[in-house]
C-alpha atoms as a printed R data frame, in Angstrom:
    type eleno elety resid chain resno       x       y       z
1   ATOM     1    CA   UNK     A     1  97.270  86.697  79.816
2   ATOM     2    CA   UNK     A     2  99.303  88.468  81.990
3   ATOM     3    CA   UNK     A     3  96.794  91.534  83.702
4   ATOM     4    CA   UNK     A     4  97.142  94.299  85.683
5   ATOM     5    CA   UNK     A     5 100.318  96.632  85.013
6   ATOM     6    CA   UNK     A     6  99.881  99.051  88.130
7   ATOM     7    CA   UNK     A     7  99.871 101.537  85.774
8   ATOM     8    CA   UNK     A     8 100.884 105.215  87.534
9   ATOM     9    CA   UNK     A     9  98.735 107.841  88.092
10  ATOM    10    CA   UNK     A    10  97.632 110.936  89.558
11  ATOM    11    CA   UNK     A    11  94.092 111.645  90.136
12  ATOM    12    CA   UNK     A    12  93.612 115.072  92.189
13  ATOM    13    CA   UNK     A    13  92.978 114.535  95.943
14  ATOM    14    CA   UNK     A    14  89.322 114.504  96.769
15  ATOM    15    CA   UNK     A    15  88.045 114.829 100.238
16  ATOM    16    CA   UNK     A    16  87.065 111.480 101.937
17  ATOM    17    CA   UNK     A    17  84.188 111.133 103.590
18  ATOM    18    CA   UNK     A    18  82.780 108.597 106.269
19  ATOM    19    CA   UNK     A    19  85.457 106.497 106.030
20  ATOM    20    CA   UNK     A    20  86.442 103.668 108.360
21  ATOM    21    CA   UNK     A    21  82.655 103.151 109.117
22  ATOM    22    CA   UNK     A    22  81.676  99.798 110.807
23  ATOM    23    CA   UNK     A    23  84.560  97.976 110.315
24  ATOM    24    CA   UNK     A    24  84.237  94.394 111.610
25  ATOM    25    CA   UNK     A    25  86.054  90.914 111.408
26  ATOM    26    CA   UNK     A    26  87.759  88.505 113.432
27  ATOM    27    CA   UNK     A    27  91.794  88.484 113.759
28  ATOM    28    CA   UNK     A    28  93.683  86.007 112.088
29  ATOM    29    CA   UNK     A    29  94.434  82.966 114.391
30  ATOM    30    CA   UNK     A    30  97.975  83.017 114.999
31  ATOM    31    CA   UNK     A    31  98.786  81.697 118.065
32  ATOM    32    CA   UNK     A    32 102.268  79.547 118.134
33  ATOM    33    CA   UNK     A    33 102.769  80.610 114.345
34  ATOM    34    CA   UNK     A    34 106.493  81.734 113.528
35  ATOM    35    CA   UNK     A    35 107.060  85.791 113.561
36  ATOM    36    CA   UNK     A    36 107.664  87.638 110.527
37  ATOM    37    CA   UNK     A    37 108.732  91.370 109.983
38  ATOM    38    CA   UNK     A    38 106.422  93.381 107.832
39  ATOM    39    CA   UNK     A    39 105.048  96.866 106.948
40  ATOM    40    CA   UNK     A    40 101.568  97.574 108.545
41  ATOM    41    CA   UNK     A    41 100.047  97.779 105.146
42  ATOM    42    CA   UNK     A    42 102.879 100.414 104.220
43  ATOM    43    CA   UNK     A    43 105.217 102.817 105.928
44  ATOM    44    CA   UNK     A    44 103.281 106.259 104.451
45  ATOM    45    CA   UNK     A    45  99.930 104.978 105.722
46  ATOM    46    CA   UNK     A    46 101.056 103.784 109.232
47  ATOM    47    CA   UNK     A    47 103.209 107.006 109.813
48  ATOM    48    CA   UNK     A    48 101.664 109.667 107.912
49  ATOM    49    CA   UNK     A    49 104.922 110.614 106.540
50  ATOM    50    CA   UNK     A    50 104.647 111.736 103.043
51  ATOM    51    CA   UNK     A    51 108.449 112.702 102.542
52  ATOM    52    CA   UNK     A    52 109.508 108.788 103.008
53  ATOM    53    CA   UNK     A    53 111.835 107.812  99.883
54  ATOM    54    CA   UNK     A    54 113.549 104.641  99.096
55  ATOM    55    CA   UNK     A    55 117.016 105.676  99.156
56  ATOM    56    CA   UNK     A    56 117.724 102.464  97.024
57  ATOM    57    CA   UNK     A    57 116.699  99.658  99.469
58  ATOM    58    CA   UNK     A    58 118.212 101.500 102.544
59  ATOM    59    CA   UNK     A    59 117.098 100.386 105.897
60  ATOM    60    CA   UNK     A    60 116.629 103.744 107.140
61  ATOM    61    CA   UNK     A    61 115.748 104.610 110.931
62  ATOM    62    CA   UNK     A    62 112.419 106.497 109.671
63  ATOM    63    CA   UNK     A    63 111.137 103.177 107.607
64  ATOM    64    CA   UNK     A    64 112.621 100.693 110.638
65  ATOM    65    CA   UNK     A    65 110.425 102.328 112.938
66  ATOM    66    CA   UNK     A    66 106.843 101.535 110.893
67  ATOM    67    CA   UNK     A    67 107.984  97.626 111.018
68  ATOM    68    CA   UNK     A    68 105.711  95.291 112.791
69  ATOM    69    CA   UNK     A    69 105.813  91.819 114.002
70  ATOM    70    CA   UNK     A    70 103.106  89.587 112.873
71  ATOM    71    CA   UNK     A    71 102.135  85.782 113.188
72  ATOM    72    CA   UNK     A    72 102.816  84.032 109.891
73  ATOM    73    CA   UNK     A    73  99.977  81.631 110.209
74  ATOM    74    CA   UNK     A    74  99.191  78.433 107.646
75  ATOM    75    CA   UNK     A    75 102.638  77.846 106.856
76  ATOM    76    CA   UNK     A    76 103.339  73.936 105.876
77  ATOM    77    CA   UNK     A    77 106.185  73.355 108.167
78  ATOM    78    CA   UNK     A    78 109.074  73.149 105.360
79  ATOM    79    CA   UNK     A    79 110.792  76.074 106.813
80  ATOM    80    CA   UNK     A    80 109.831  78.263 103.831
81  ATOM    81    CA   UNK     A    81 107.390  80.705 102.893
82  ATOM    82    CA   UNK     A    82 104.859  77.826 101.714
83  ATOM    83    CA   UNK     A    83 101.559  77.334 102.974
84  ATOM    84    CA   UNK     A    84  98.027  76.926 102.701
85  ATOM    85    CA   UNK     A    85  96.910  80.298 100.898
86  ATOM    86    CA   UNK     A    86 100.362  81.439  99.570
87  ATOM    87    CA   UNK     A    87 103.535  79.973  97.918
88  ATOM    88    CA   UNK     A    88 106.722  82.082  97.724
89  ATOM    89    CA   UNK     A    89 108.423  80.071  94.787
90  ATOM    90    CA   UNK     A    90 111.003  82.300  93.232
91  ATOM    91    CA   UNK     A    91 113.124  85.385  93.721
92  ATOM    92    CA   UNK     A    92 116.262  86.875  92.463
93  ATOM    93    CA   UNK     A    93 118.098  85.227  95.572
94  ATOM    94    CA   UNK     A    94 117.580  82.899  98.261
95  ATOM    95    CA   UNK     A    95 114.420  82.087  99.325
96  ATOM    96    CA   UNK     A    96 113.494  83.096 102.886
97  ATOM    97    CA   UNK     A    97 113.966  80.221 105.781
98  ATOM    98    CA   UNK     A    98 112.967  80.104 109.212
99  ATOM    99    CA   UNK     A    99 115.642  80.987 111.595
100 ATOM   100    CA   UNK     A   100 117.049  79.163 114.392
101 ATOM   101    CA   UNK     A   101 114.652  81.439 116.530
102 ATOM   102    CA   UNK     A   102 111.712  80.626 114.647
103 ATOM   103    CA   UNK     A   103 111.347  83.682 112.967
104 ATOM   104    CA   UNK     A   104 111.405  85.546 109.585
105 ATOM   105    CA   UNK     A   105 112.954  88.864 110.441
106 ATOM   106    CA   UNK     A   106 114.480  90.691 107.592
107 ATOM   107    CA   UNK     A   107 115.368  94.318 107.278
108 ATOM   108    CA   UNK     A   108 114.178  95.942 103.788
109 ATOM   109    CA   UNK     A   109 117.267  96.139 102.118
110 ATOM   110    CA   UNK     A   110 117.283  92.326 102.189
111 ATOM   111    CA   UNK     A   111 115.046  91.141  99.425
112 ATOM   112    CA   UNK     A   112 113.882  88.208 101.766
113 ATOM   113    CA   UNK     A   113 111.714  91.065 103.305
114 ATOM   114    CA   UNK     A   114 109.783  91.288 100.083
115 ATOM   115    CA   UNK     A   115 108.639  87.529 100.252
116 ATOM   116    CA   UNK     A   116 107.219  87.686 103.741
117 ATOM   117    CA   UNK     A   117 105.390  90.604 102.927
118 ATOM   118    CA   UNK     A   118 103.953  89.134 100.010
119 ATOM   119    CA   UNK     A   119 103.574  85.832 101.887
120 ATOM   120    CA   UNK     A   120 101.617  87.554 104.553
121 ATOM   121    CA   UNK     A   121  99.679  89.902 102.753
122 ATOM   122    CA   UNK     A   122  97.908  87.288 100.383
123 ATOM   123    CA   UNK     A   123  97.299  84.951 103.686
124 ATOM   124    CA   UNK     A   124  95.859  88.148 105.302
125 ATOM   125    CA   UNK     A   125  93.591  88.785 102.167
126 ATOM   126    CA   UNK     A   126  92.236  85.064 102.132
127 ATOM   127    CA   UNK     A   127  91.930  85.371 105.883
128 ATOM   128    CA   UNK     A   128  89.663  88.501 104.739
129 ATOM   129    CA   UNK     A   129  87.756  86.857 102.170
130 ATOM   130    CA   UNK     A   130  86.721  83.686 105.030
131 ATOM   131    CA   UNK     A   131  86.219  86.247 107.534
132 ATOM   132    CA   UNK     A   132  83.030  87.423 105.257
133 ATOM   133    CA   UNK     A   133  82.119  84.071 104.803
134 ATOM   134    CA   UNK     A   134  83.939  82.628 101.720
135 ATOM   135    CA   UNK     A   135  84.743  79.324 102.612
136 ATOM   136    CA   UNK     A   136  86.655  78.558 105.751
137 ATOM   137    CA   UNK     A   137  85.485  75.856 108.537
138 ATOM   138    CA   UNK     A   138  82.409  78.095 109.205
139 ATOM   139    CA   UNK     A   139  81.874  79.527 105.566
140 ATOM   140    CA   UNK     A   140  78.395  79.903 104.125
141 ATOM   141    CA   UNK     A   141  79.338  81.267 100.710
142 ATOM   142    CA   UNK     A   142  81.610  79.308  98.263
143 ATOM   143    CA   UNK     A   143  85.313  79.539  98.559
144 ATOM   144    CA   UNK     A   144  87.062  82.139  96.748
145 ATOM   145    CA   UNK     A   145  90.668  81.545  95.059
146 ATOM   146    CA   UNK     A   146  91.054  78.781  97.998
147 ATOM   147    CA   UNK     A   147  94.125  77.446  97.497
148 ATOM   148    CA   UNK     A   148  98.138  78.254  98.076
149 ATOM   149    CA   UNK     A   149  99.011  81.182  95.633
150 ATOM   150    CA   UNK     A   150 102.305  81.547  93.843
151 ATOM   151    CA   UNK     A   151 104.338  84.000  94.258
152 ATOM   152    CA   UNK     A   152 107.227  85.034  92.402
153 ATOM   153    CA   UNK     A   153 109.271  88.543  93.357
154 ATOM   154    CA   UNK     A   154 112.125  90.753  91.843
155 ATOM   155    CA   UNK     A   155 112.634  88.489  88.932
156 ATOM   156    CA   UNK     A   156 110.570  90.934  87.044
157 ATOM   157    CA   UNK     A   157 113.030  93.930  86.263
158 ATOM   158    CA   UNK     A   158 110.376  96.318  85.922
159 ATOM   159    CA   UNK     A   159 108.629  98.237  88.147
160 ATOM   160    CA   UNK     A   160 105.384  96.879  87.895
161 ATOM   161    CA   UNK     A   161 103.336  93.800  88.686
162 ATOM   162    CA   UNK     A   162 101.010  91.460  87.392
163 ATOM   163    CA   UNK     A   163  98.405  88.579  88.282
164 ATOM   164    CA   UNK     A   164  98.755  85.650  85.350
165 ATOM   165    CA   UNK     A   165  95.966  83.506  85.284
166 ATOM   166    CA   UNK     A   166  97.084  80.907  82.777
167 ATOM   167    CA   UNK     A   167  99.889  80.429  85.076
168 ATOM   168    CA   UNK     A   168  97.815  80.912  88.040
169 ATOM   169    CA   UNK     A   169 100.828  83.275  89.265
170 ATOM   170    CA   UNK     A   170 101.467  86.971  90.914
171 ATOM   171    CA   UNK     A   171 104.724  88.215  89.871
172 ATOM   172    CA   UNK     A   172 106.137  91.342  91.726
173 ATOM   173    CA   UNK     A   173 108.518  93.620  89.970
174 ATOM   174    CA   UNK     A   174 111.298  96.183  91.320
175 ATOM   175    CA   UNK     A   175 112.353  99.442  90.844
176 ATOM   176    CA   UNK     A   176 111.859 102.520  93.001
177 ATOM   177    CA   UNK     A   177 110.121 101.131  95.749
178 ATOM   178    CA   UNK     A   178 109.836  97.283  94.936
179 ATOM   179    CA   UNK     A   179 106.310  96.601  94.412
180 ATOM   180    CA   UNK     A   180 105.920  93.963  97.093
181 ATOM   181    CA   UNK     A   181 106.959  96.587  99.898
182 ATOM   182    CA   UNK     A   182 103.199  97.776  99.824
183 ATOM   183    CA   UNK     A   183 100.676  95.541 101.293
184 ATOM   184    CA   UNK     A   184  98.429  97.330  98.929
185 ATOM   185    CA   UNK     A   185 100.069  96.344  96.117
186 ATOM   186    CA   UNK     A   186 100.241  92.970  96.853
187 ATOM   187    CA   UNK     A   187  96.524  92.954  97.522
188 ATOM   188    CA   UNK     A   188  95.599  94.623  94.401
189 ATOM   189    CA   UNK     A   189  97.113  91.779  92.785
190 ATOM   190    CA   UNK     A   190  95.575  89.023  94.545
191 ATOM   191    CA   UNK     A   191  92.043  90.894  93.699
192 ATOM   192    CA   UNK     A   192  92.852  89.745  90.168
193 ATOM   193    CA   UNK     A   193  93.025  85.869  91.343
194 ATOM   194    CA   UNK     A   194  90.107  86.598  93.169
195 ATOM   195    CA   UNK     A   195  88.161  87.293  90.079
196 ATOM   196    CA   UNK     A   196  89.970  84.487  87.945
197 ATOM   197    CA   UNK     A   197  88.824  81.959  90.652
198 ATOM   198    CA   UNK     A   198  85.015  83.395  90.061
199 ATOM   199    CA   UNK     A   199  85.014  83.599  86.603
200 ATOM   200    CA   UNK     A   200  87.394  81.881  84.366
201 ATOM   201    CA   UNK     A   201  88.975  84.140  81.890
202 ATOM   202    CA   UNK     A   202  87.705  87.708  83.350
203 ATOM   203    CA   UNK     A   203  88.562  90.946  81.717
204 ATOM   204    CA   UNK     A   204  87.764  89.700  78.132
205 ATOM   205    CA   UNK     A   205  86.337  93.386  77.562
206 ATOM   206    CA   UNK     A   206  87.620  96.844  78.191
207 ATOM   207    CA   UNK     A   207  84.848  97.333  80.774
208 ATOM   208    CA   UNK     A   208  85.480  93.913  82.371
209 ATOM   209    CA   UNK     A   209  89.226  94.680  82.664
210 ATOM   210    CA   UNK     A   210  88.344  98.193  84.213
211 ATOM   211    CA   UNK     A   211  86.325  96.398  86.449
212 ATOM   212    CA   UNK     A   212  89.313  93.995  87.671
213 ATOM   213    CA   UNK     A   213  91.462  96.936  88.112
214 ATOM   214    CA   UNK     A   214  88.951  98.590  90.360
215 ATOM   215    CA   UNK     A   215  88.276  95.885  92.092
216 ATOM   216    CA   UNK     A   216  92.041  95.035  92.922
217 ATOM   217    CA   UNK     A   217  91.990  98.770  94.284
218 ATOM   218    CA   UNK     A   218  88.919  98.350  96.202
219 ATOM   219    CA   UNK     A   219  89.919  95.287  97.870
220 ATOM   220    CA   UNK     A   220  93.745  96.472  98.473
221 ATOM   221    CA   UNK     A   221  92.201  99.373 100.571
222 ATOM   222    CA   UNK     A   222  89.334  96.922 102.313
223 ATOM   223    CA   UNK     A   223  91.939  94.632 103.464
224 ATOM   224    CA   UNK     A   224  94.328  97.007 104.684
225 ATOM   225    CA   UNK     A   225  91.857  98.837 106.804
226 ATOM   226    CA   UNK     A   226  90.586  95.268 108.007
227 ATOM   227    CA   UNK     A   227  94.127  94.160 109.096
228 ATOM   228    CA   UNK     A   228  94.782  97.757 110.616
229 ATOM   229    CA   UNK     A   229  91.332  97.431 112.642
230 ATOM   230    CA   UNK     A   230  92.066  94.138 114.283
231 ATOM   231    CA   UNK     A   231  95.947  94.755 114.561
232 ATOM   232    CA   UNK     A   232  95.401  98.223 116.155
233 ATOM   233    CA   UNK     A   233  97.738  99.810 113.297
234 ATOM   234    CA   UNK     A   234  97.286 103.785 112.602
235 ATOM   235    CA   UNK     A   235  95.979 104.860 109.183
236 ATOM   236    CA   UNK     A   236  97.416 108.067 108.989
237 ATOM   237    CA   UNK     A   237  96.660 109.017 105.390
238 ATOM   238    CA   UNK     A   238  93.395 109.063 103.655
239 ATOM   239    CA   UNK     A   239  92.092 105.707 103.551
240 ATOM   240    CA   UNK     A   240  90.835 105.763  99.726
241 ATOM   241    CA   UNK     A   241  94.826 106.460  98.408
242 ATOM   242    CA   UNK     A   242  96.259 103.267  97.012
243 ATOM   243    CA   UNK     A   243  99.503 102.293  97.371
244 ATOM   244    CA   UNK     A   244 100.840 105.459  99.474
245 ATOM   245    CA   UNK     A   245 104.379 104.068  99.517
246 ATOM   246    CA   UNK     A   246 104.649 102.426  96.156
247 ATOM   247    CA   UNK     A   247 103.750 105.708  94.598
248 ATOM   248    CA   UNK     A   248 106.607 107.586  96.052
249 ATOM   249    CA   UNK     A   249 108.781 106.814  93.542
250 ATOM   250    CA   UNK     A   250 106.761 108.098  90.528
251 ATOM   251    CA   UNK     A   251 104.233 110.785  92.142
252 ATOM   252    CA   UNK     A   252 105.005 114.507  93.367
253 ATOM   253    CA   UNK     A   253 101.554 115.363  94.530
254 ATOM   254    CA   UNK     A   254 100.651 115.121  98.245
255 ATOM   255    CA   UNK     A   255  99.475 112.610  99.568
256 ATOM   256    CA   UNK     A   256 101.375 110.160  96.751
257 ATOM   257    CA   UNK     A   257  98.869 107.529  96.017
258 ATOM   258    CA   UNK     A   258  99.242 105.019  92.933
259 ATOM   259    CA   UNK     A   259  95.089 105.848  92.034
260 ATOM   260    CA   UNK     A   260  92.154 106.811  94.722
261 ATOM   261    CA   UNK     A   261  89.035 105.333  95.014
262 ATOM   262    CA   UNK     A   262  87.034 108.255  95.535
263 ATOM   263    CA   UNK     A   263  87.495 110.135  92.729
264 ATOM   264    CA   UNK     A   264  84.884 112.022  90.466
265 ATOM   265    CA   UNK     A   265  84.995 110.227  87.416
266 ATOM   266    CA   UNK     A   266  82.104 109.088  85.346
267 ATOM   267    CA   UNK     A   267  81.339 106.878  82.210
268 ATOM   268    CA   UNK     A   268  81.431 110.361  80.094
269 ATOM   269    CA   UNK     A   269  85.341 110.161  81.185
270 ATOM   270    CA   UNK     A   270  85.897 106.823  79.732
271 ATOM   271    CA   UNK     A   271  89.075 106.714  77.601
272 ATOM   272    CA   UNK     A   272  89.401 103.060  76.987
273 ATOM   273    CA   UNK     A   273  92.400 102.316  78.958
274 ATOM   274    CA   UNK     A   274  91.512 100.193  81.974
275 ATOM   275    CA   UNK     A   275  93.412 101.403  84.683
276 ATOM   276    CA   UNK     A   276  91.845 105.012  84.096
277 ATOM   277    CA   UNK     A   277  88.228 103.716  83.474
278 ATOM   278    CA   UNK     A   278  88.702 101.417  86.372
279 ATOM   279    CA   UNK     A   279  88.589 104.901  88.631
280 ATOM   280    CA   UNK     A   280  84.849 104.945  87.745
281 ATOM   281    CA   UNK     A   281  83.717 101.588  89.250
282 ATOM   282    CA   UNK     A   282  85.917 101.633  92.222
283 ATOM   283    CA   UNK     A   283  84.051 104.896  93.233
284 ATOM   284    CA   UNK     A   284  81.093 103.171  93.097
285 ATOM   285    CA   UNK     A   285  82.105 100.228  95.097
286 ATOM   286    CA   UNK     A   286  83.669 102.994  97.461
287 ATOM   287    CA   UNK     A   287  80.228 104.681  97.696
288 ATOM   288    CA   UNK     A   288  78.364 101.302  98.313
289 ATOM   289    CA   UNK     A   289  80.851 100.839 101.326
290 ATOM   290    CA   UNK     A   290  79.548 104.032 102.807
291 ATOM   291    CA   UNK     A   291  76.430 103.927 102.082
292 ATOM   292    CA   UNK     A   292  75.901 100.675 103.804
293 ATOM   293    CA   UNK     A   293  77.544 102.447 106.801
294 ATOM   294    CA   UNK     A   294  75.019 104.944 106.690
295 ATOM   295    CA   UNK     A   295  71.972 102.353 106.382
296 ATOM   296    CA   UNK     A   296  73.214 100.804 109.662
297 ATOM   297    CA   UNK     A   297  75.118  97.846 108.059
298 ATOM   298    CA   UNK     A   298  78.710  96.859 108.368
299 ATOM   299    CA   UNK     A   299  81.280  97.584 105.281
300 ATOM   300    CA   UNK     A   300  81.871  93.396 105.760
301 ATOM   301    CA   UNK     A   301  78.363  93.126 104.668
302 ATOM   302    CA   UNK     A   302  78.852  95.370 101.811
303 ATOM   303    CA   UNK     A   303  82.124  93.731 100.862
304 ATOM   304    CA   UNK     A   304  80.397  90.371 100.880
305 ATOM   305    CA   UNK     A   305  77.398  91.455  98.398
306 ATOM   306    CA   UNK     A   306  80.185  93.192  96.011
307 ATOM   307    CA   UNK     A   307  82.071  89.915  95.791
308 ATOM   308    CA   UNK     A   308  79.054  87.512  95.852
309 ATOM   309    CA   UNK     A   309  77.834  89.347  93.175
310 ATOM   310    CA   UNK     A   310  81.239  88.653  90.899
311 ATOM   311    CA   UNK     A   311  80.399  84.912  90.833
312 ATOM   312    CA   UNK     A   312  77.672  86.213  88.238
313 ATOM   313    CA   UNK     A   313  79.611  88.118  85.942
314 ATOM   314    CA   UNK     A   314  80.735  87.146  82.531
315 ATOM   315    CA   UNK     A   315  84.269  86.960  81.627
316 ATOM   316    CA   UNK     A   316  83.000  89.915  78.844
317 ATOM   317    CA   UNK     A   317  80.724  91.785  81.527
318 ATOM   318    CA   UNK     A   318  79.794  95.403  80.647
319 ATOM   319    CA   UNK     A   319  79.616  97.679  83.380
320 ATOM   320    CA   UNK     A   320  75.713  97.665  83.109
321 ATOM   321    CA   UNK     A   321  75.484  93.752  83.564
322 ATOM   322    CA   UNK     A   322  77.886  93.795  86.405
323 ATOM   323    CA   UNK     A   323  76.123  96.762  88.417
324 ATOM   324    CA   UNK     A   324  72.726  95.081  87.783
325 ATOM   325    CA   UNK     A   325  74.148  91.606  89.165
326 ATOM   326    CA   UNK     A   326  75.501  93.704  92.122
327 ATOM   327    CA   UNK     A   327  72.143  95.146  92.724
328 ATOM   328    CA   UNK     A   328  70.233  91.989  92.375
329 ATOM   329    CA   UNK     A   329  72.636  90.353  95.109
330 ATOM   330    CA   UNK     A   330  72.315  93.304  97.361
331 ATOM   331    CA   UNK     A   331  68.371  93.188  97.116
332 ATOM   332    CA   UNK     A   332  68.304  89.259  97.716
333 ATOM   333    CA   UNK     A   333  71.123  89.473 100.534
334 ATOM   334    CA   UNK     A   334  70.491  92.925 102.050
335 ATOM   335    CA   UNK     A   335  67.022  94.313 101.356
336 ATOM   336    CA   UNK     A   336  65.435  96.956  99.179
337 ATOM   337    CA   UNK     A   337  67.003  99.857 100.829
338 ATOM   338    CA   UNK     A   338  70.546  98.402 100.387
339 ATOM   339    CA   UNK     A   339  69.721  97.833  96.855
340 ATOM   340    CA   UNK     A   340  68.905 101.118  96.448
341 ATOM   341    CA   UNK     A   341  71.917 102.375  97.912
342 ATOM   342    CA   UNK     A   342  73.840  99.985  95.349
343 ATOM   343    CA   UNK     A   343  71.433 101.478  92.147
344 ATOM   344    CA   UNK     A   344  72.129 105.187  93.071
345 ATOM   345    CA   UNK     A   345  75.987 104.551  93.764
346 ATOM   346    CA   UNK     A   346  76.081 103.317  90.354
347 ATOM   347    CA   UNK     A   347  74.163 105.902  89.024
348 ATOM   348    CA   UNK     A   348  76.182 108.576  90.194
349 ATOM   349    CA   UNK     A   349  78.876 107.152  87.687
350 ATOM   350    CA   UNK     A   350  76.764 107.166  84.979
351 ATOM   351    CA   UNK     A   351  76.189 103.492  85.108
352 ATOM   352    CA   UNK     A   352  72.617 102.291  84.561
353 ATOM   353    CA   UNK     A   353  70.579  99.336  83.906
């Protein structure tokens, strides 16, 4: 069934510690690729300006200052946003088509801007997975969602988005800040497709569904930080804040966040709603990431272990079983010290095995 409403918010801000750590990864190959215009993750994150507003899709000077030009790699040569890892199939208006100058450049008042965003950020997410070793020419791990991911935009007239495993489709809604204007929203939904590719039918229990929402948030942050690092983009809001731009339309607290992955929830705070309970799991992943850095390992090493462990999750996994699988993967891949870090991160959330 379709999964992942973005479900809207508000955790109190928690201090960010240890953050960017040892970011590592290799730039996506883009020499000679058509150029596209996107936001550098999102305009709030890149500018630090928490007062930005949507203004009904207006291409204001403040927002225009946050555009960046990026190579759109892996295109199939059709002239449309179709490629090895992403395929923009549908929208409310015209499909974006390469210009006579070989570019895909639009202002945000044009819905084709969101098509470019979706294509770029889905492709970037796959590049990140391959940089970790999942598939690709030099990959030593099983591929993850190694296909052209179908995408539809703005045809869902609700301010929400979802991943639909039965149709292998990502669908992005509109209203307020249109969802596909925020790179972290796009990658969050791609996180569900990652889970579905690893474990068909994943999310069939409440705790598994919560893990799915948590991983989507965590992957969005990881991919965004990786892209900012290898592109030299500024990160001027708390890295653990998810969807800074999308959330300006429905949050009043600053910083604006859909959710944070550094909150203080434990299993004692469970309420049976997957987005709420996902904040328990995502904090554990964030602590694993930072714990690996303290141990002299990289954030890429942490993410490789976190994602590799998911191959052994059951579709209806519990927090406890998934935590044990992550611990076992860490022990085999990274050694006892790293595994102890994983176990402690889950125990701090009340997840034991």
